[in-house]
Backbone as CSV, one residue per row, in Angstrom:
resi,resn,N_x,N_y,N_z,CA_x,CA_y,CA_z,C_x,C_y,C_z
1,MET,39.546,132.039,127.709,39.026,130.840,128.381,37.788,130.772,128.864
2,GLN,37.007,129.873,128.532,35.619,129.656,129.196,35.711,128.707,130.245
3,PHE,35.041,129.276,131.485,35.133,128.446,132.610,33.807,127.694,132.909
4,ASN,33.882,126.540,133.565,32.867,125.900,133.882,32.309,126.481,135.500
5,SER,31.011,126.134,135.809,30.547,126.595,137.051,31.659,126.263,138.194
6,GLU,32.244,125.331,138.281,33.113,124.965,139.492,34.418,125.975,139.446
7,GLN,34.909,126.203,138.249,35.865,126.957,138.033,35.434,128.507,138.506
8,LEU,34.315,128.999,138.036,33.994,130.122,138.385,33.632,130.412,139.775
9,LYS,33.273,129.413,140.660,33.304,129.629,142.043,34.450,129.621,142.554
10,ALA,35.370,128.983,142.002,36.948,129.197,142.628,37.272,130.583,142.322
11,ILE,37.179,131.149,141.244,37.513,132.377,140.807,36.838,133.687,141.525
12,ARG,35.389,133.582,141.754,34.773,134.695,142.440,34.661,134.439,143.855
13,HIS,35.322,133.287,144.566,35.285,133.401,145.949,35.907,134.547,146.442
14,GLY,35.261,134.945,147.508,35.431,136.504,148.269,36.435,136.069,149.618
15,GLU,35.819,136.472,150.573,36.397,136.342,151.976,36.346,134.838,152.183
16,GLY,37.327,134.580,153.429,37.282,133.386,154.181,38.178,132.256,153.213
17,PRO,38.116,131.129,154.050,39.007,130.149,153.394,38.367,129.446,151.993
18,ALA,39.111,128.715,151.178,38.729,128.030,150.015,39.491,127.043,149.629
19,LEU,39.391,125.639,149.301,40.072,124.706,149.108,39.644,124.058,147.812
20,VAL,40.696,124.140,146.678,40.131,124.043,145.394,41.081,122.767,145.011
21,ILE,40.149,121.476,144.664,40.744,120.470,144.196,40.719,120.348,142.849
22,ALA,42.062,120.391,142.079,42.237,120.539,140.563,43.434,119.412,140.300
23,GLY,43.173,118.526,139.432,44.191,117.679,138.933,44.975,118.230,137.583
24,PRO,46.046,117.710,137.129,46.607,118.224,135.953,45.611,118.433,134.732
25,GLY,45.889,119.496,134.159,45.060,119.888,132.805,43.651,120.372,133.264
26,SER,43.411,120.748,134.378,42.177,121.209,134.752,42.015,122.589,134.676
27,GLY,43.034,123.271,134.346,43.100,124.725,134.084,43.127,125.565,135.506
28,LYS,43.921,125.081,136.531,44.030,125.663,137.846,45.087,126.967,137.716
29,THR,45.758,126.877,136.772,46.854,128.098,136.849,45.919,129.405,136.209
30,SER,44.940,128.976,135.289,44.145,130.026,134.857,43.098,130.485,135.837
31,VAL,42.491,129.548,136.465,41.758,129.688,137.567,42.489,130.669,138.821
32,LEU,43.473,130.348,138.967,44.352,131.081,140.078,44.659,132.439,139.712
33,THR,45.077,132.601,138.465,45.446,134.107,138.037,44.306,134.706,137.845
34,ASN,43.101,134.446,137.275,41.761,135.047,137.307,41.032,135.382,138.554
35,ARG,41.409,134.441,139.633,40.953,134.711,141.026,41.775,135.862,141.514
36,ILE,43.144,136.101,141.236,43.702,137.384,141.632,43.130,138.584,141.008
37,LYS,43.001,138.394,139.808,42.309,139.583,139.013,41.050,140.008,139.350
38,ASN,40.358,139.005,139.556,38.863,139.134,140.424,39.042,140.207,141.676
39,LEU,39.834,139.252,142.545,40.020,140.115,143.890,40.223,141.696,143.606
40,ILE,41.056,141.786,142.919,41.584,143.397,142.685,40.431,144.001,141.922
41,GLU,39.948,143.670,140.793,39.004,144.435,139.976,37.661,144.282,140.597
42,GLU,37.038,143.314,141.173,35.762,143.182,141.813,35.553,143.495,143.029
43,TYR,36.569,142.941,144.022,36.731,143.012,145.459,37.419,144.050,145.937
44,LYS,38.183,144.835,144.769,38.960,146.274,145.244,39.951,146.091,146.302
45,VAL,40.596,144.715,146.242,41.681,144.299,147.163,42.890,144.952,146.733
46,ASN,43.572,145.812,147.479,44.900,146.221,147.110,45.884,145.069,146.711
47,PRO,46.384,145.352,145.301,47.207,144.040,145.164,48.425,143.983,145.878
48,GLU,48.947,144.732,146.598,50.135,144.762,147.400,49.812,143.810,148.806
49,ASN,48.298,143.633,149.044,47.968,142.660,149.992,47.520,141.299,149.570
50,ILE,48.137,140.795,148.555,47.946,139.775,147.905,49.286,138.959,147.859
51,LEU,49.337,137.908,148.517,50.585,137.070,148.597,50.269,135.542,147.749
52,VAL,51.192,135.119,146.526,50.942,134.100,145.961,52.213,133.085,146.067
53,ILE,51.747,132.049,146.519,52.785,131.033,147.033,53.069,129.845,146.070
54,THR,54.073,129.552,145.659,54.312,128.253,144.548,55.514,127.533,145.377
55,PHE,55.748,126.466,144.853,56.703,125.647,145.457,58.167,125.539,144.677
56,SER,58.150,126.146,143.616,59.253,126.309,142.875,59.367,127.609,142.112
57,LYS,60.638,128.146,142.080,60.998,129.447,141.356,60.262,129.530,139.872
58,ALA,60.578,128.395,139.417,59.977,128.223,137.918,58.564,128.551,137.800
59,ALA,57.814,127.807,138.763,56.610,127.743,138.823,55.957,129.329,139.250
60,SER,56.799,129.977,140.085,56.519,131.265,140.576,56.668,132.345,139.466
61,VAL,57.527,132.124,138.584,57.760,133.117,137.582,56.744,132.962,136.559
62,GLU,56.464,131.621,136.071,55.388,131.247,135.099,54.154,132.009,135.597
63,MET,53.859,131.671,136.948,52.299,132.331,137.461,52.530,133.811,137.305
64,GLN,53.485,134.392,137.574,53.432,135.934,137.541,53.286,136.115,136.034
65,ASN,54.102,135.546,135.179,53.913,135.926,133.798,52.570,135.782,133.264
66,ARG,51.829,134.648,133.607,50.421,134.425,132.998,49.813,135.477,133.715
67,PHE,49.911,135.800,134.885,49.010,136.920,135.386,49.269,138.338,134.704
68,ILE,50.345,138.521,134.503,50.702,139.705,133.733,50.093,139.870,132.396
69,ASN,50.281,138.812,131.548,49.727,138.497,130.351,48.129,138.788,130.444
70,LEU,47.545,138.328,131.586,45.998,138.316,131.583,45.677,139.825,131.831
71,CYS,46.448,140.337,132.666,45.872,141.817,132.789,46.265,142.815,131.783
72,GLY,47.051,142.410,130.797,47.505,143.502,129.502,48.429,144.565,130.169
73,LYS,47.737,145.819,130.042,48.378,147.015,130.149,48.473,147.523,131.622
74,GLU,47.343,146.837,132.429,47.567,147.163,133.896,48.249,146.556,134.560
75,PHE,49.114,147.226,135.544,50.154,146.672,136.157,49.810,146.547,137.648
76,TYR,49.704,145.374,138.323,49.253,145.176,139.823,50.535,144.447,140.546
77,SER,50.832,145.271,141.475,52.082,144.652,142.218,51.748,143.621,143.270
78,VAL,51.215,142.667,142.767,51.135,141.389,143.695,52.338,140.727,143.967
79,ASN,52.336,140.199,145.150,53.561,139.527,145.595,53.713,137.919,145.373
80,PHE,54.578,137.539,144.409,54.664,136.084,143.880,55.717,135.535,144.561
81,GLY,56.080,134.314,145.197,57.302,133.801,145.588,57.014,132.390,145.918
82,THR,58.225,131.828,146.318,58.110,130.516,146.884,58.285,130.618,148.532
83,PHE,57.891,129.568,149.113,58.038,129.604,150.567,59.183,129.958,151.080
84,HIS,60.465,129.519,150.378,61.635,129.974,150.952,61.879,131.461,150.635
85,SER,61.594,131.949,149.463,61.850,133.458,148.929,61.098,134.315,149.866
86,VAL,59.883,133.906,150.140,58.984,134.863,151.025,59.416,134.942,152.313
87,PHE,59.939,133.535,153.070,60.403,133.747,154.217,61.741,134.292,154.557
88,PHE,62.487,134.203,153.404,63.865,134.682,153.438,63.615,136.498,153.558
89,GLN,62.629,136.866,152.659,62.455,138.257,152.797,62.268,138.574,154.047
90,ILE,61.417,137.947,154.884,60.981,138.356,156.237,62.314,138.339,156.931
91,ILE,63.094,137.326,157.297,64.214,137.121,158.082,65.298,138.382,157.548
92,HIS,65.234,138.679,156.385,66.012,139.607,155.882,65.674,141.074,156.770
93,SER,64.425,141.296,156.616,63.899,142.536,156.869,64.123,142.614,158.339
94,VAL,63.835,141.455,159.198,63.840,141.620,160.757,65.195,141.369,161.126
95,TYR,65.987,140.510,160.624,67.428,139.914,161.242,68.386,140.635,160.182
96,ASN,68.005,141.071,159.113,69.048,141.532,158.383,70.088,140.323,157.686
97,TYR,69.490,139.241,157.719,70.012,138.102,156.961,70.280,138.446,155.460
98,ASN,71.396,138.068,154.749,71.452,138.281,153.356,72.021,136.918,152.680
99,THR,72.070,136.901,151.435,72.446,135.754,150.737,73.654,135.237,151.044
100,ASN,74.732,135.965,151.732,75.982,135.351,152.154,75.748,134.332,153.373
101,ASN,74.656,134.630,154.175,74.371,133.725,155.344,73.827,132.414,155.098
102,ILE,73.426,132.198,153.580,73.066,130.965,153.175,73.837,129.908,152.800
103,LEU,73.865,128.816,153.435,74.994,127.674,153.005,74.448,127.182,151.717
104,ASN,75.616,127.000,150.844,75.510,126.187,149.739,75.819,124.824,149.953
105,LEU,75.396,124.002,148.949,75.533,122.461,148.943,77.142,121.953,149.462
106,ARG,78.005,122.677,148.784,79.438,122.246,149.428,79.420,122.467,150.791
107,GLN,79.045,123.666,151.459,79.292,123.882,152.724,78.438,123.182,153.635
108,LYS,77.330,122.732,153.297,76.389,121.923,153.992,77.074,120.464,154.090
109,ARG,77.767,119.956,153.074,78.256,118.693,153.027,79.413,118.768,153.978
110,GLU,80.140,119.884,154.012,81.568,120.091,154.849,81.023,120.026,156.406
111,LEU,79.954,120.695,156.592,79.626,120.802,157.930,79.056,119.472,158.498
112,MET,78.299,118.845,157.557,77.841,117.539,157.886,78.830,116.488,158.373
113,LEU,79.880,116.639,157.277,80.896,115.643,157.462,81.743,115.780,158.674
114,HIS,81.826,117.257,159.014,82.516,117.562,160.341,81.591,117.145,161.472
115,ALA,80.324,117.091,161.463,79.485,116.670,162.476,79.402,115.172,162.791
116,ILE,79.585,114.468,161.699,79.638,112.751,161.578,80.784,112.650,162.384
117,LYS,82.089,113.223,161.959,83.131,113.000,162.549,83.364,113.253,163.988
118,ALA,82.855,114.358,164.380,82.999,115.111,165.665,82.270,114.081,166.653
119,THR,81.120,113.515,166.214,80.468,112.980,167.139,80.807,111.393,167.226
120,GLY,81.769,110.857,166.496,82.377,109.624,166.660,81.617,108.587,165.796
121,VAL,80.367,108.903,165.191,79.551,108.056,164.320,80.283,107.292,163.403
122,LEU,81.182,107.868,162.410,81.839,107.267,161.510,83.313,108.198,161.147
123,GLU,84.287,107.466,161.051,85.624,107.987,160.761,85.484,108.807,159.173
124,ASN,85.325,107.921,158.275,85.288,108.137,157.032,84.151,107.814,156.074
125,PRO,82.950,108.567,156.433,81.580,108.466,155.758,81.815,108.738,154.452
126,GLU,81.101,107.801,153.381,81.035,108.018,152.110,80.087,109.204,151.633
127,ASN,80.233,109.748,150.589,79.405,111.065,150.160,77.994,110.566,150.213
128,GLU,77.735,109.249,149.660,76.292,109.186,149.726,75.636,108.887,151.110
129,PHE,76.368,108.551,152.139,76.006,108.761,153.417,75.644,109.969,154.058
130,VAL,76.479,110.857,153.663,76.474,112.317,153.986,75.300,113.112,153.261
131,ASP,75.123,112.744,152.193,73.921,113.390,151.468,72.507,112.638,152.033
132,THR,72.795,111.623,152.223,71.410,110.809,152.884,71.144,111.523,154.193
133,LEU,72.026,111.767,154.961,71.976,112.284,156.335,71.335,113.642,156.214
134,LEU,71.861,114.504,155.302,71.341,115.851,155.125,70.011,115.867,154.811
135,ASN,69.453,114.736,153.973,68.022,114.993,153.498,67.251,114.355,154.909
136,GLU,67.756,113.304,155.731,67.063,112.973,156.808,66.946,114.115,157.936
137,VAL,68.228,114.891,158.027,68.037,116.268,158.858,66.802,117.113,158.262
138,SER,66.875,117.295,157.002,65.939,118.252,156.364,64.588,117.956,156.635
139,GLY,64.302,116.692,156.553,62.882,115.947,156.882,62.541,116.044,158.293
140,TYR,63.635,115.866,159.178,63.279,116.141,160.529,63.019,117.570,161.052
141,MET,63.797,118.593,160.271,63.777,119.859,160.534,62.259,120.468,160.137
142,ASN,61.751,119.897,159.005,60.446,120.451,158.509,59.270,119.965,159.226
143,SER,59.317,118.870,159.905,58.417,118.117,160.574,58.487,118.133,162.118
144,ASN,59.860,118.083,162.792,60.255,118.086,164.221,59.708,116.637,164.379
145,GLU,59.597,115.637,163.575,58.923,114.335,164.159,60.171,113.173,163.599
146,MET,60.268,112.419,164.479,61.368,111.411,164.238,60.655,110.406,163.261
147,ALA,59.346,110.434,163.066,58.905,109.422,162.086,59.295,109.810,160.471
148,LYS,59.645,111.303,160.439,60.079,111.444,159.108,61.459,111.283,158.717
149,ILE,62.151,110.704,159.717,63.486,109.942,159.484,63.416,108.551,159.001
150,ASN,64.003,108.480,157.562,63.839,107.205,157.001,64.689,106.254,157.474
151,SER,65.843,106.458,158.178,66.930,105.655,158.646,67.541,104.952,157.781
152,ALA,67.725,105.454,156.582,68.400,104.975,155.293,69.840,104.789,155.744
153,THR,70.447,105.770,156.548,71.511,105.693,157.035,72.161,104.503,158.022
154,ASN,70.868,103.953,158.645,71.058,102.684,159.470,71.907,103.086,160.773
155,ILE,71.682,104.405,161.180,72.089,104.768,162.462,70.955,104.847,163.339
156,SER,71.461,104.858,164.912,70.326,104.847,165.899,69.802,106.271,165.963
157,THR,68.513,106.318,166.595,68.027,107.741,167.042,68.802,108.560,167.776
158,GLU,69.500,108.080,168.623,70.419,108.798,169.513,71.727,109.294,168.706
159,GLN,72.195,108.360,167.825,73.229,108.827,167.018,72.775,109.978,165.857
160,PHE,71.591,109.842,165.613,71.221,110.939,164.759,71.052,112.236,165.310
161,LEU,70.436,112.217,166.639,70.189,113.584,167.434,71.664,114.245,167.450
162,MET,72.619,113.300,168.048,74.095,113.718,168.148,74.547,114.639,166.941
163,ILE,74.493,114.021,165.810,74.771,114.441,164.604,74.100,115.868,164.265
164,TYR,72.738,115.814,164.525,71.736,116.930,164.210,72.102,118.053,164.982
165,ARG,72.474,117.891,166.570,72.756,118.915,167.347,74.255,119.499,166.733
166,GLU,75.239,118.776,166.503,76.514,119.088,166.265,76.327,120.018,164.958
167,TYR,75.606,119.487,163.952,75.326,120.244,162.538,74.864,121.554,162.947
168,GLY,73.790,121.728,163.731,73.182,123.040,164.002,74.111,123.947,164.788
169,HIS,75.006,123.379,165.451,75.893,124.145,166.227,77.055,124.638,165.574
170,SER,77.121,124.054,164.418,78.468,124.245,163.462,77.822,125.435,162.528
171,LYS,76.543,125.303,162.028,76.015,126.354,161.361,76.057,127.550,162.098
172,LYS,75.570,127.518,163.506,75.355,128.787,164.294,76.877,129.497,164.457
173,SER,77.873,128.495,164.646,79.009,129.182,165.107,79.892,130.008,163.838
174,ILE,79.459,129.800,162.788,79.906,130.490,161.481,78.892,131.488,160.951
175,GLY,77.538,131.707,161.653,76.463,132.533,161.230,75.976,132.148,159.941
176,LYS,75.666,130.920,159.764,75.182,130.481,158.558,73.789,129.682,158.680
177,ILE,72.912,129.655,157.754,71.842,129.133,157.837,71.411,128.160,156.691
178,ASP,70.459,127.285,156.554,70.135,126.620,155.400,68.709,126.860,155.399
179,PHE,68.189,126.214,154.049,66.622,126.673,153.810,65.745,126.183,154.837
180,GLU,66.037,125.122,155.600,65.107,124.535,156.689,65.110,125.497,157.825
181,ASP,66.370,126.245,158.069,66.360,127.069,159.130,65.484,128.247,159.026
182,MET,65.278,128.604,157.618,64.419,129.749,157.274,62.989,129.454,158.006
183,LEU,62.409,128.341,157.677,61.202,127.983,158.096,61.016,128.173,159.541
184,VAL,62.238,127.578,160.277,62.038,127.656,161.889,62.162,128.815,162.408
185,ILE,63.116,129.694,161.839,63.326,131.168,162.282,61.855,131.767,162.179
186,VAL,61.268,131.827,161.055,59.909,132.583,160.859,58.987,131.987,161.557
187,ARG,58.888,130.553,161.985,57.941,130.312,162.611,58.008,130.580,164.130
188,ASP,59.307,130.577,164.616,59.515,131.038,166.012,59.317,132.599,166.116
189,LEU,59.867,133.330,164.957,59.700,134.789,165.160,58.036,135.195,165.323
190,PHE,56.976,134.425,164.461,55.781,134.706,164.663,55.215,134.499,166.000
191,ARG,55.773,133.217,166.591,55.290,132.802,167.880,55.655,133.752,169.030
192,GLU,56.907,134.188,168.867,57.443,135.134,170.083,57.212,136.665,169.880
193,ARG,57.087,137.059,168.747,56.910,138.607,168.515,55.586,138.927,167.668
194,ARG,54.462,139.091,168.162,53.246,139.329,167.787,53.267,140.726,167.056
195,SER,53.904,141.444,167.379,54.068,142.717,166.692,54.430,142.491,165.259
196,VAL,55.511,141.552,164.980,55.828,141.320,163.701,54.827,140.455,163.013
197,LEU,54.114,139.363,163.464,53.158,138.773,163.000,52.186,139.779,162.617
198,ASP,51.477,140.588,163.419,50.530,141.451,162.960,50.975,142.310,161.764
199,GLU,52.268,142.823,161.883,52.648,143.376,160.535,52.428,142.733,159.344
200,TYR,52.710,141.564,159.409,52.673,140.702,158.030,51.405,140.099,157.648
201,ARG,50.460,140.124,158.755,49.108,139.844,158.534,48.392,141.040,157.886
202,LYS,48.803,142.175,158.185,48.311,143.552,157.498,48.676,143.610,156.216
203,ARG,50.031,142.959,155.846,50.560,143.145,154.686,49.902,142.207,153.695
204,PHE,49.991,140.795,154.132,49.327,139.754,153.193,48.071,139.288,153.617
205,LYS,46.967,140.109,153.435,45.706,139.981,153.924,44.906,138.901,152.919
206,TYR,45.400,138.451,151.930,44.952,137.252,151.069,46.019,136.526,150.336
207,ILE,45.929,135.242,150.857,46.871,134.251,150.649,46.627,133.126,149.579
208,LEU,47.397,132.847,148.391,46.996,131.754,147.514,48.249,130.984,147.464
209,ILE,47.812,129.697,147.481,48.987,128.827,147.450,48.590,127.527,146.389
210,ASP,49.543,127.464,145.448,49.429,126.316,144.634,50.167,125.006,145.044
211,GLU,49.625,124.019,144.556,50.311,122.647,144.849,50.223,122.312,146.265
212,TYR,49.230,122.655,146.958,48.982,122.708,148.454,49.455,121.351,148.930
213,GLN,49.195,120.098,148.125,49.358,118.752,148.676,50.709,118.680,149.066
214,ASP,51.721,119.562,148.704,53.233,119.291,148.917,53.516,120.132,150.265
215,ILE,52.660,120.844,150.849,52.990,121.732,152.150,53.421,120.831,153.194
216,ASN,54.324,121.072,153.810,54.913,120.254,154.946,54.349,120.982,156.289
217,SER,54.353,120.314,157.511,53.769,120.699,158.751,54.151,122.088,159.342
218,ILE,55.708,122.290,159.119,55.979,123.758,159.550,55.673,124.779,158.745
219,GLN,55.566,124.583,157.428,54.819,125.614,156.353,53.509,125.734,156.830
220,TYR,52.717,124.754,157.288,51.445,124.790,157.262,51.433,125.798,158.558
221,ASP,52.019,125.469,159.730,52.072,126.299,160.881,52.148,127.788,160.659
222,ILE,53.062,128.081,159.865,53.372,129.486,159.427,52.403,130.103,158.736
223,VAL,51.749,129.365,157.584,50.498,130.017,156.959,49.363,130.019,157.697
224,LYS,49.300,129.223,158.719,47.974,129.308,159.504,48.153,130.401,160.350
225,MET,49.192,130.758,160.965,49.699,131.961,161.690,49.369,133.456,160.836
226,LEU,49.913,133.296,159.770,49.730,134.417,158.854,48.223,134.836,158.444
227,ALA,47.262,133.748,158.229,46.152,133.708,157.845,45.316,134.381,159.007
228,GLY,45.700,134.097,160.076,45.052,134.853,161.161,43.293,134.514,161.111
229,THR,42.610,135.224,161.901,41.179,134.845,162.100,40.323,135.199,160.867
230,SER,40.953,136.142,160.223,40.288,136.331,158.753,40.320,135.213,157.853
231,ALA,41.504,134.609,157.916,41.446,133.116,157.165,41.201,133.588,155.624
232,ASN,41.740,134.388,155.115,41.497,134.663,153.489,42.687,133.706,152.905
233,LEU,42.531,132.549,153.015,43.437,131.535,152.400,42.776,130.536,151.400
234,TRP,43.281,130.856,150.097,42.713,130.170,148.983,43.793,129.146,148.364
235,VAL,43.694,127.713,148.737,44.695,126.874,148.240,44.097,126.182,147.100
236,CYS,45.105,125.596,146.233,44.724,124.647,145.258,45.650,123.512,145.133
237,GLY,45.272,122.135,145.177,45.957,121.037,145.140,45.218,119.932,144.410
238,ASP,46.023,118.755,144.206,45.164,117.672,143.615,44.554,116.648,144.703
239,ILE,43.990,115.766,144.480,43.383,115.121,145.195,43.869,114.526,146.626
240,GLY,45.330,114.703,146.561,45.971,114.349,147.557,45.997,115.212,148.815
241,THR,45.746,116.629,148.369,45.383,117.745,149.238,44.324,117.312,150.294
242,TYR,43.206,116.640,149.729,41.976,116.221,150.576,42.547,115.137,151.562
243,LEU,43.017,114.040,150.875,43.295,112.873,151.561,44.359,112.929,152.452
244,ILE,45.261,113.827,152.324,46.646,113.901,153.258,46.054,115.120,154.295
245,TYR,45.320,115.929,154.009,45.159,117.201,154.875,43.777,117.269,155.118
246,ARG,42.871,116.219,155.107,41.636,116.249,155.393,41.190,116.619,156.805
247,ARG,42.369,116.534,157.823,41.973,116.782,159.116,42.308,118.482,159.314
248,THR,43.321,118.898,158.522,43.765,120.395,158.724,42.820,121.329,157.868
249,ILE,42.253,120.784,157.072,41.117,121.438,156.108,40.102,121.923,156.976
250,ARG,39.710,121.171,157.855,38.827,121.903,158.848,39.212,122.969,159.671
251,VAL,40.434,122.992,160.061,40.988,124.057,160.896,41.057,125.461,160.174
252,HIS,41.060,125.278,158.663,41.110,126.475,157.902,39.885,127.447,158.279
253,CYS,38.629,126.783,158.686,37.597,127.586,159.103,37.716,128.063,160.508
254,ASN,38.610,127.836,161.299,38.796,128.284,162.636,40.365,128.723,162.952
255,MET,40.796,129.368,161.938,42.281,129.715,162.254,42.183,130.915,163.308
256,ALA,43.309,130.804,164.245,43.351,131.952,165.079,44.867,132.319,165.094
């Protein structure tokens, strides 16, 4: 593939933060995989120190396969994964969580149904109400902002928080977590245990993120901590990345 001057800038970028604005069909996957290859072959970066994050398992597998095909016979042990898969590896290593600790959808619905009834908000909520409330709890946990609650369930803030606390208590009582808990656990772990954060900073010295416009505030907090003062953070997204994160983009140059 022949690259234009802007694509080559993104591929050849070395140390420090970089924001790449790229719409559909602009060759961003090729740019990202060639960026990884360039880090290894031109900048002599250890492949094991490179972390590539996508937002879905399918995208992660495709990205890894594209990279393998690009490198041919050479094998480079680069870390590919989604936010949740990467964070789960961390809590598995530190706290020994395993897949049995993760709630499936049926279990989440059962615990939410119990929380709704236990708080006296509704006696017999419909399945749609339970699922909508699960989505609102997810939005709240990802942002910790009441503004992220759509109030589609037509309950008060006080009722929502009662259910939220009861749902959390129920999860904890049976030793289970959901995907949102993974983010909270890792964020709190990095905040409270500097030695663990330093360990993962040394492991993931170069971080690349695709579809950056989809990042939420808690994911951003974790990535910011991981990137540290070196801020070797290369992110790629559509124009929404700039429009939505124009404030945080400036922070990339001053991460601590």
